Structures are given as structure tokens and as C-alpha cells.
C-alpha positions in Angstrom: 133.2 94.6 128.7 130.9 91.9 129.4 127.3 93.1 127.2 123.4 91.8 127.6 121.8 93.0 124.2 118.0 93.8 122.7 116.9 94.8 119.6 114.0 92.4 117.2 114.5 94.0 113.5 117.5 93.8 111.2 118.4 97.3 111.7 119.0 96.1 115.5 120.5 92.7 114.1 123.1 94.6 111.8 124.5 96.5 115.1 124.9 93.1 116.9 126.3 91.4 114.3 129.2 94.3 114.6 129.2 93.6 118.5 129.7 89.5 118.0 132.2 91.1 116.1 134.1 92.7 118.5 136.7 92.4 121.5 133.5 92.9 124.3 131.7 90.0 125.3 128.0 89.0 124.1 126.3 87.3 127.8 123.3 87.5 126.3 120.4 88.7 123.8 116.5 89.9 124.4 114.7 89.5 121.9 110.4 89.7 121.1 108.8 86.6 120.9 108.6 85.1 117.6 105.3 86.1 115.1 103.1 84.3 112.6 104.6 86.0 109.5 104.1 84.5 105.6 101.0 83.1 103.7 101.6 80.1 106.3 101.5 81.8 109.4 104.9 79.6 110.3 105.9 80.9 114.1 109.1 82.6 113.1 112.0 84.5 115.3 113.4 87.9 115.5 116.2 88.6 113.2 118.4 89.3 116.5 117.4 86.4 118.1 118.4 83.5 114.6 121.7 86.2 114.4 122.4 85.2 118.2 121.3 81.2 118.3 123.9 81.4 115.4 126.3 82.4 117.7 125.6 81.0 120.3 124.8 83.4 122.9 121.5 83.2 124.9 118.2 84.3 123.7 115.7 85.4 125.9 111.9 86.2 125.0 110.3 87.0 127.5 106.4 88.8 127.0 106.6 91.0 130.7 109.2 92.5 131.5 108.5 93.0 135.7 110.4 91.0 137.8 113.5 90.6 135.0 116.4 92.9 135.8 118.2 89.8 138.2 119.1 87.9 134.2 120.9 91.2 133.7 122.5 92.5 137.2 125.7 90.8 136.2 126.6 92.6 133.4 128.8 95.9 132.7 125.8 97.9 129.6 122.4 96.4 128.1 123.2 98.0 124.6 118.8 99.0 123.3 118.3 99.6 119.8 114.6 98.6 118.5 113.9 96.4 121.3 110.3 97.1 121.1 109.0 96.8 124.2 109.6 99.6 127.1 112.4 98.5 130.0 110.6 99.0 133.6 112.7 101.3 136.5 114.3 98.7 137.6 116.2 96.8 134.5 117.3 100.0 134.1 119.5 100.2 136.9 120.3 97.1 136.9 123.3 96.8 134.9 126.5 98.5 136.1 127.0 101.4 133.4 123.3 101.8 133.4 121.2 101.4 129.3 122.3 102.6 126.2 120.4 103.0 123.5 121.5 103.2 119.6 118.6 105.6 118.9 117.2 106.3 114.9 117.8 110.2 115.0 120.0 113.0 116.4 117.9 113.8 119.8 116.2 115.3 120.6 114.4 115.5 116.7 112.6 112.6 116.6 111.9 110.8 119.5 109.8 107.8 118.8 109.1 104.7 117.2 109.6 106.0 113.7 112.0 108.4 113.8 113.1 107.6 110.2 110.5 107.8 108.6 109.0 110.9 110.2 112.4 112.7 109.3 112.2 111.7 105.8 107.9 113.2 105.5 108.8 116.1 107.4 111.7 117.2 104.5 114.5 116.6 107.1 117.8 117.1 105.5 119.7 115.6 107.8 119.3 112.6 110.3 121.4 110.3 112.3 122.1 108.0 115.1 122.3 108.3 119.1 123.8 106.7 122.0 121.8 107.9 124.8 121.6 107.0 127.8 118.3 105.4 129.1 116.2 106.9 131.2 112.3 106.3 132.3 111.3 109.4 130.3 111.7 107.7 126.6 114.7 108.6 124.6 115.0 111.2 126.7 118.3 110.2 128.6 121.6 112.3 128.0 123.6 111.8 125.0 127.1 110.1 124.6 127.2 110.5 121.2 125.8 111.5 117.9 127.1 110.7 114.5 125.1 112.5 111.4 123.8 110.9 107.9 122.4 113.6 105.3 119.3 113.0 103.7 118.6 113.4 99.7 115.5 113.1 97.1 116.4 109.7 97.0 116.8 108.8 101.1 113.9 105.8 101.7 113.0 104.2 105.0 114.9 100.5 103.7 118.6 102.6 102.3 118.7 104.8 106.0 117.4 102.3 108.2 120.8 100.3 106.3 123.0 103.0 106.6 121.6 103.8 110.1 122.3 100.5 110.8 125.7 100.5 110.5 125.8 104.7 112.0 124.6 103.2 114.9 126.8 100.1 115.2 130.1 102.2 114.8 128.9 104.5 116.5 128.2 101.6 119.4 131.6 100.8 119.5 133.7 103.7 119.6 130.9 105.2 123.3 132.3 101.6 124.5 135.7 101.4 124.4 136.0 104.5 125.2 134.2 102.6 128.8 137.2 100.3 128.2 139.3 102.4 128.3 138.0 105.2 130.6 135.3 103.2 132.8 133.1 106.0 131.5 130.9 106.2 128.8 132.4 109.6 128.3 130.5 113.6 128.6 127.1 113.1 128.2 124.6 115.8 126.7 121.5 116.7 128.5 119.2 117.3 125.7 117.2 120.8 125.0 113.8 120.0 125.6 112.8 123.0 123.6 113.2 121.3 120.7 111.9 118.5 121.3 110.1 116.4 118.6 107.9 113.3 118.2 107.8 110.0 116.1 105.0 108.2 117.1 104.6 105.2 115.3 102.7 105.4 112.3 100.1 102.4 111.3 100.1 101.1 108.0 96.3 102.8 107.2 98.7 106.2 107.2 100.4 105.2 103.2 97.7 105.9 101.4 98.1 108.6 99.4 96.5 111.9 99.5 97.1 112.9 96.0 95.9 116.1 96.8 98.7 117.2 98.9 101.6 118.8 96.8 103.9 116.3 94.5 106.7 117.0 96.3 104.8 115.4 99.6 103.5 112.6 97.5 107.2 111.7 96.7 108.2 112.0 100.3 105.6 110.3 101.8 106.5 107.4 99.4 110.1 107.8 100.5 109.0 107.2 103.9 106.6 103.8 103.4 109.3 102.2 101.6 110.3 99.4 103.1 107.9 98.9 105.4 104.5 98.7 104.2 104.7 100.7 100.6 102.5 103.5 100.1 98.8 102.8 98.4 96.4 104.1 96.4 93.6 103.0 94.6 92.2 104.0 90.9 88.2 102.4 90.0 88.5 100.0 87.4 85.5 98.3 85.7 82.9 98.0 89.2 85.8 97.1 91.7 89.6 98.9 93.0 92.6 97.7 92.4 95.4 98.6 94.5 98.6 100.3 94.1 101.7 100.6 96.2 103.9 102.6 94.5 107.8 101.7 95.2 109.2 104.6 93.6 108.1 108.2 91.8 109.7 111.4 90.3 108.2 114.2 90.3 107.1 115.9 86.8 107.0 119.0 86.4 108.7 119.9 83.1 106.0 122.1 80.8 108.6 121.6 78.2 107.0 117.5 77.5 104.2 117.1 74.5 102.1 114.4 77.3 102.1 116.9 79.9 101.2 120.6 80.2 101.4 121.9 84.0 98.3 124.8 83.2 96.2 122.4 82.1 97.2 119.6 84.8 96.0 122.4 87.0 92.8 121.7 86.1 92.6 118.0 86.9 91.4 116.6 90.6 94.5 115.2 92.0 94.7 111.6 91.5 93.7 112.5 87.9 96.1 110.1 85.4 97.5 113.0 82.7 99.3 110.4 80.7 101.0 107.6 79.8 103.2 107.2 76.8 106.6 106.9 79.3 104.3 105.2 82.7 101.9 106.7 84.7 101.6 110.6 85.7 99.5 111.3 87.7 98.0 115.1 88.8 98.5 116.4 92.7 98.1 119.4 94.8 100.9 121.3 93.1 103.3 119.6 89.9 102.6 115.6 89.1 104.5 112.6 89.4 105.2 109.8 87.4 105.3 106.2 88.5 108.4 105.0 88.1 108.3 101.7 90.1 104.9 99.9 91.2 102.5 96.9 92.4 99.2 95.3 91.4 96.3 93.8 93.2 95.6 92.6 89.6 98.0 90.2 88.0 101.5 88.0 89.3 101.4 90.8 91.8 105.4 91.4 91.4 106.9 94.9 91.6 107.0 96.6 88.1 108.5 99.4 86.4 105.7 102.0 85.0 106.2 101.9 81.7 106.1 97.6 82.0 102.3 97.8 84.2 101.1 100.8 81.0 102.2 97.8 78.8 100.6 94.6 80.4 98.2 96.4 81.4 96.9 99.5 79.2 93.0 99.1 80.1 93.7 100.4 83.7 95.7 103.6 82.7 93.0 104.9 80.3 94.0 108.8 80.4 91.4 110.5 82.8 90.8 108.6 85.3 91.1 109.5 88.7 93.0 107.5 92.1 90.0 107.3 94.9 90.5 110.6 97.3 91.2 109.7 100.5 88.1 110.0 102.8 87.7 111.4 106.4 91.5 111.8 108.3 93.6 109.8 107.0 96.4 109.7 110.5 100.0 111.7 109.3 102.9 112.3 110.7 
């Protein structure tokens, strides 16, 4: 098949890589324009644009898509994966078989820009990939194929994104091969509108940890932000605020431990450091969290274990010290 591909981040690049290795012809690629990144703010092409260039595929990076449909009229299908721009109706109808979206959820659950983060934040036990025919309404088209992925207490946005990229690539090729053999993508299933949930984009500011939530919910929050902006909190110290990014944590509910008594911890304000002999242990709305991997805004600013943070910066982690409460209504999922 003669295919166009529209995508931007690493998730999409994994799918494009599988397409390039298949029998299908990738005729062109669309990606978002170069962005300034890093300390030097150097203009950098997207993951997808870099991969396309490596494979000698023509790359288009339009800032607007109105009037772009003639470019894709010769295609059999345009595949879209985390492109980041809405396609106008004229583009949705331009290829012979329309446009397919590789969406990182089991639709109709989690339509929108941040399906993986929302699945983790809400404690879903399963997510997956949907291959969906694109329509004017976002993520609302008929679904040709779904592939599930089990979520565990260790799943993070980073790990799930990687897994779903590979699952999505496989599901996409299965769908395209169906059209190659039979002339269509197969029998599509309309989405049940009564089961729709939405996954709007989550701003970086929402990464601040609300310690008044249960330890289970705070742990989900940390895992949901692992792989993007990272969950964070502020710890007052000597008249300043130390920003603590939390990369990994575990629920600590061990009443038999000498360093933690659940009844005693329950009397402390959320966010209080209740122990630190084996790494920082922080009280939450219910139970506590042990911080396993974190990053401080002091020192070299590199990720370190909770134990190393205590050993290297013991004066910051005094027992009874308390993280700053979230002020106002921080956006949540």
C-alpha cells in the first residue's frame, strides 16, 4: 500500500520504524515543526522527522493544514499517531481509504491527548491500543482493531508508552495487511457513546504532589508523571524551597517497623517526613510513601536513590519536616 504517516514523538517513531520495515511504501511523512530544546535552545526536529530523513522519506512540517489535502490525495491511507495537530475534514477524506489513527487506549475509554496518564491516575487494570477510522470528532470513529495491555502497580507513563508503541505497530500492520488482501480494513465497530471517558492534556503544573491524597493515589500520580515532566513537591529548608522530583516510590504501610507506626503517622500533617533511616518516608492522607528515586534542585541535580539523598543531604530531611501543601486547586485528572 501507498501510505502517508503523521506523527511527532518517540511513540510515533516506533510505529513509523515498523512501517518502514514492512512491505508497504511510506511515501511521505508529516510531523510538527522543529522545536527549541535543551539548554542551548537549539532548533531540533522531532523523533519522527529524524527517522524519516534517515530513511530518505520526504518530510513535511506545516504550521497549518488548511489546503494541504492535495499533497495526500494519491495515498491509499494516511496513518496518524500522536501527531499533535487536528486534521481538517478535507484531509480526512483525501486518501483512498481515509485516515487511520493509532490511539493509545481501548476506545471509547480515554479519548484525548493523554490517555496513558489518565489510565494510570485512575487505577485502570488494563489499557491498550485502538486502530480507529478518523472522523471529524476527535477519537470518535469506528474501531477496526484493539489490542490490550495489562497495567500493574509498577506501570509508568514511560514504560506503558514504550509497550503500546510496539503493540500499536503490530496492530497497525495487521490492519493494513487486511486491506492489502481484501480491499478494506475489515469490519469496524462503532463506539458506545455511553462508555466514553475523556483524557485531556495534563499541564506540567499538575505534577505537584498533593500529599493529602491517599498513599495509593500519590503513588499513581508519581507513576503517571514518570516519563514526562515528573511529579514534584517543595520542601522548605533554611528559608528557601528545595524542589524534589519523585521518580519512584512505594507504599509504606508496615506497622511492625521500628521506623513507622501507622497510628502515630496518622496524627501528622500530610507531607511530613516520618522517618529516613532507609530513605525518606512521607505521610499521606492515608498510609505513607517511601521515596525510592528522586532528584533535588540542590547539588548536581541528578537522579539518586532515597538512601543516597539522606546520606548526601541529611540536614534537608529532618524528621518532622513537611513538604509544602498544594495551594489552590491544582488541575487533576
